[in-house]
C-alpha positions as a Markdown table, in Angstrom:
| # | Residue | x | y | z |
|---|---|---|---|---|
| 1 | Met | 19.8 | 27.5 | 10.6 |
| 2 | Phe | 23.1 | 28.2 | 12.4 |
| 3 | Leu | 24.8 | 25.6 | 10.1 |
| 4 | Thr | 23.7 | 27.7 | 7.1 |
| 5 | Val | 25.0 | 30.9 | 8.6 |
| 6 | Ala | 28.3 | 29.2 | 9.7 |
| 7 | Arg | 28.7 | 27.8 | 6.1 |
| 8 | Lys | 28.4 | 31.4 | 4.7 |
| 9 | Tyr | 31.1 | 32.7 | 7.0 |
| 10 | Ala | 33.3 | 29.7 | 6.2 |
| 11 | Glu | 32.8 | 30.1 | 2.5 |
| 12 | Ala | 33.6 | 33.8 | 2.6 |
| 13 | Leu | 36.7 | 33.2 | 4.6 |
| 14 | Phe | 37.8 | 30.3 | 2.4 |
| 15 | Ser | 37.3 | 32.3 | -0.8 |
| 16 | Val | 39.7 | 35.0 | 0.5 |
| 17 | Ile | 42.3 | 32.6 | 1.8 |
| 18 | Gln | 42.1 | 30.0 | -1.0 |
| 19 | Asp | 44.1 | 32.1 | -3.4 |
| 20 | Lys | 47.0 | 32.0 | -1.0 |
| 21 | Ser | 49.2 | 28.9 | -0.4 |
| 22 | Thr | 48.0 | 25.5 | 1.0 |
| 23 | Ser | 50.0 | 26.4 | 4.2 |
| 24 | Ser | 47.6 | 29.3 | 4.6 |
| 25 | Leu | 44.7 | 27.0 | 4.6 |
| 26 | Asp | 46.4 | 24.7 | 7.1 |
| 27 | Phe | 47.2 | 27.7 | 9.3 |
| 28 | Trp | 43.7 | 29.1 | 9.2 |
| 29 | Ser | 42.3 | 25.7 | 9.9 |
| 30 | Leu | 44.4 | 25.4 | 13.0 |
| 31 | Val | 43.6 | 29.0 | 14.2 |
| 32 | Leu | 39.8 | 28.4 | 13.7 |
| 33 | Asn | 40.0 | 25.1 | 15.5 |
| 34 | Asp | 41.8 | 26.6 | 18.5 |
| 35 | Ala | 39.3 | 29.4 | 18.6 |
| 36 | Ala | 36.4 | 27.0 | 18.3 |
| 37 | Arg | 37.8 | 25.1 | 21.3 |
| 38 | Val | 38.1 | 28.2 | 23.4 |
| 39 | Val | 34.5 | 29.4 | 22.5 |
| 40 | Ser | 33.2 | 25.9 | 23.3 |
| 41 | Asn | 34.4 | 26.1 | 26.8 |
| 42 | Ser | 31.3 | 26.4 | 29.1 |
| 43 | Asp | 32.7 | 29.3 | 31.1 |
| 44 | Val | 33.5 | 31.2 | 27.9 |
| 45 | Glu | 30.1 | 30.3 | 26.4 |
| 46 | Gln | 28.4 | 31.8 | 29.5 |
| 47 | Phe | 30.6 | 35.0 | 29.3 |
| 48 | Ile | 29.7 | 35.4 | 25.6 |
| 49 | Ser | 26.0 | 34.8 | 26.2 |
| 50 | Asn | 25.8 | 37.3 | 29.0 |
| 51 | Pro | 23.9 | 40.3 | 27.6 |
| 52 | Ile | 25.2 | 42.6 | 30.4 |
| 53 | Ile | 28.8 | 42.3 | 29.1 |
| 54 | Gly | 29.4 | 44.7 | 26.3 |
| 55 | Lys | 30.7 | 43.6 | 22.8 |
| 56 | Leu | 33.9 | 45.5 | 23.2 |
| 57 | Glu | 34.6 | 43.7 | 26.5 |
| 58 | Lys | 33.9 | 40.4 | 24.9 |
| 59 | Leu | 36.3 | 41.2 | 22.0 |
| 60 | Glu | 39.1 | 42.2 | 24.4 |
| 61 | Ala | 38.6 | 39.2 | 26.6 |
| 62 | Leu | 38.8 | 36.9 | 23.5 |
| 63 | Lys | 41.9 | 38.6 | 22.2 |
| 64 | Asn | 43.5 | 37.7 | 25.5 |
| 65 | Leu | 42.3 | 34.1 | 25.3 |
| 66 | Leu | 43.1 | 33.4 | 21.6 |
| 67 | Ser | 46.3 | 33.0 | 19.8 |
| 68 | Pro | 48.3 | 36.2 | 19.6 |
| 69 | Glu | 49.9 | 35.2 | 16.3 |
| 70 | Ala | 46.5 | 35.0 | 14.6 |
| 71 | Pro | 46.3 | 37.5 | 11.7 |
| 72 | Lys | 44.3 | 40.8 | 12.0 |
| 73 | Met | 41.7 | 39.4 | 9.6 |
| 74 | Phe | 41.0 | 36.6 | 12.1 |
| 75 | Phe | 40.2 | 39.2 | 14.8 |
| 76 | Asn | 38.1 | 41.1 | 12.3 |
| 77 | Leu | 36.1 | 37.9 | 11.9 |
| 78 | Ile | 35.7 | 37.5 | 15.7 |
| 79 | Glu | 34.6 | 41.1 | 15.9 |
| 80 | Leu | 32.0 | 40.6 | 13.2 |
| 81 | Leu | 30.7 | 37.5 | 14.9 |
| 82 | Ile | 30.4 | 39.4 | 18.2 |
| 83 | Glu | 28.7 | 42.3 | 16.5 |
| 84 | Arg | 26.1 | 40.0 | 14.9 |
| 85 | Asn | 25.7 | 37.9 | 18.1 |
| 86 | Asn | 27.0 | 34.9 | 16.2 |
| 87 | Leu | 30.2 | 34.1 | 18.1 |
| 88 | Leu | 28.8 | 30.8 | 19.4 |
| 89 | Ile | 28.6 | 29.4 | 15.9 |
| 90 | Leu | 32.4 | 29.6 | 15.6 |
| 91 | Pro | 32.9 | 25.9 | 16.1 |
| 92 | Tyr | 30.6 | 25.3 | 13.2 |
| 93 | Val | 32.4 | 27.9 | 11.1 |
| 94 | Ser | 35.6 | 26.0 | 11.9 |
| 95 | Glu | 34.0 | 22.7 | 10.9 |
| 96 | Gln | 32.7 | 24.1 | 7.6 |
| 97 | Phe | 36.0 | 25.7 | 6.8 |
| 98 | Leu | 37.8 | 22.3 | 7.4 |
| 99 | Arg | 35.2 | 20.6 | 5.1 |
| 100 | Leu | 35.9 | 23.2 | 2.3 |
| 101 | Lys | 39.7 | 22.8 | 2.8 |
| 102 | Asn | 39.4 | 19.0 | 2.6 |
| 103 | Asn | 37.2 | 19.2 | -0.5 |
| 104 | Tyr | 39.7 | 21.6 | -2.1 |
| 105 | Glu | 42.6 | 19.2 | -1.3 |
| 106 | Gly | 40.6 | 16.0 | -2.3 |
| 107 | Val | 40.7 | 14.8 | 1.3 |
| 108 | Gly | 37.8 | 13.1 | 3.1 |
| 109 | Val | 37.2 | 11.7 | 6.6 |
| 110 | Ala | 36.1 | 8.1 | 6.8 |
| 111 | Lys | 34.3 | 7.4 | 10.1 |
| 112 | Ile | 34.5 | 3.6 | 10.3 |
| 113 | Phe | 32.5 | 1.8 | 13.0 |
| 114 | Thr | 33.6 | -1.8 | 13.5 |
| 115 | Ala | 32.3 | -4.5 | 15.8 |
| 116 | Phe | 35.8 | -5.4 | 16.8 |
| 117 | Ser | 39.2 | -3.7 | 16.7 |
| 118 | Leu | 40.9 | -3.9 | 13.3 |
| 119 | Ser | 44.6 | -4.5 | 12.8 |
| 120 | Ala | 46.8 | -1.9 | 11.0 |
| 121 | Asp | 46.9 | -4.1 | 7.9 |
| 122 | Gln | 43.1 | -4.4 | 7.8 |
| 123 | Ile | 42.7 | -0.7 | 8.2 |
| 124 | Lys | 45.2 | 0.0 | 5.5 |
| 125 | Ser | 43.5 | -2.5 | 3.1 |
| 126 | Leu | 40.1 | -1.1 | 3.8 |
| 127 | Ile | 41.2 | 2.5 | 3.3 |
| 128 | Ala | 42.9 | 1.6 | 0.0 |
| 129 | Lys | 39.7 | 0.1 | -1.3 |
| 130 | Leu | 37.6 | 3.1 | -0.1 |
| 131 | Glu | 40.0 | 5.6 | -1.6 |
| 132 | Ser | 39.8 | 3.8 | -5.0 |
| 133 | Leu | 36.0 | 3.8 | -4.6 |
| 134 | Thr | 35.6 | 7.4 | -3.7 |
| 135 | Gly | 38.6 | 9.1 | -5.4 |
| 136 | Leu | 39.5 | 10.8 | -2.1 |
| 137 | Ile | 42.5 | 10.7 | 0.1 |
| 138 | Leu | 40.9 | 9.4 | 3.3 |
| 139 | Arg | 41.7 | 10.0 | 6.9 |
| 140 | Pro | 40.2 | 7.2 | 8.9 |
| 141 | Lys | 38.5 | 7.6 | 12.3 |
| 142 | Ile | 38.0 | 4.1 | 13.7 |
| 143 | Leu | 35.4 | 3.5 | 16.4 |
| 144 | Val | 34.4 | 0.2 | 17.9 |
| 145 | Asp | 30.6 | -0.4 | 18.1 |
| 146 | Glu | 29.9 | -3.9 | 19.5 |
| 147 | Ser | 26.2 | -3.5 | 18.6 |
| 148 | Leu | 27.1 | -4.0 | 14.9 |
| 149 | Ile | 27.7 | -7.7 | 15.9 |
| 150 | Gly | 30.1 | -8.1 | 12.9 |
| 151 | Gly | 31.2 | -6.2 | 9.8 |
| 152 | Val | 31.6 | -2.4 | 9.4 |
| 153 | Lys | 29.5 | 0.8 | 9.0 |
| 154 | Ile | 31.4 | 3.6 | 7.1 |
| 155 | Phe | 30.5 | 7.2 | 6.8 |
| 156 | Ile | 32.3 | 9.3 | 4.1 |
| 157 | Glu | 31.0 | 12.7 | 3.4 |
| 158 | Asp | 27.3 | 12.1 | 2.7 |
| 159 | Lys | 27.7 | 8.4 | 1.8 |
| 160 | Val | 27.0 | 5.5 | 4.1 |
| 161 | Phe | 28.3 | 2.0 | 3.6 |
| 162 | Asp | 26.6 | -0.4 | 6.0 |
| 163 | Ile | 28.0 | -3.8 | 5.7 |
| 164 | Ser | 27.2 | -4.9 | 9.3 |
| 165 | Val | 25.6 | -8.0 | 10.6 |
| 166 | Lys | 23.1 | -5.8 | 12.5 |
| 167 | Asn | 22.0 | -4.2 | 9.3 |
| 168 | Ser | 21.6 | -7.5 | 7.5 |
| 169 | Leu | 19.5 | -8.9 | 10.4 |
| 170 | Thr | 17.4 | -5.7 | 10.4 |
| 171 | Arg | 16.7 | -6.0 | 6.7 |
| 172 | Met | 16.0 | -9.7 | 7.0 |
| 173 | Gln | 13.5 | -8.9 | 9.9 |
| 174 | Glu | 11.8 | -6.3 | 7.7 |
| 175 | Val | 11.4 | -8.8 | 4.8 |
| 176 | Leu | 10.0 | -11.5 | 7.1 |
| 177 | Ser | 7.7 | -9.1 | 8.8 |
| 178 | Ala | 6.2 | -8.1 | 5.4 |
| 179 | Leu | 5.2 | -11.7 | 4.7 |
């Protein structure tokens, strides 16, 4: 449920900012990310969750913790989130905003799990193939997962490409078990 609420905040903010320049989208993405990091701090989470502390106190404390060069509209968003007891969803708002920004710019994140480390040339070749397949400009996140045994498992948006030895063995086991 919180993801749905976060998406609505992100969409509203994005629709207001989208008409401005791309640098505005970049700036807002950074501001939201920084604020999300602050709000995710366990001490700050406890402070925010404390019902004894008033909403105005929470707002003032966050104004001191967050970027002073953030626009007034940002602090209006923070105030609204505090007022509605939704401030702890700010990391999800930031995440959803980044997804909207990436979609708008035709950019995607490719989470690539490999059994072994890949060379720069292998990564470049793999990304080029994936970009032609998806039509997106991809930013790779490479993670080593030795349990794959060999091959790769790739997540791009809502698509999964599992070309791992582990997956092949699992499918083979399922077929043999069905006999």
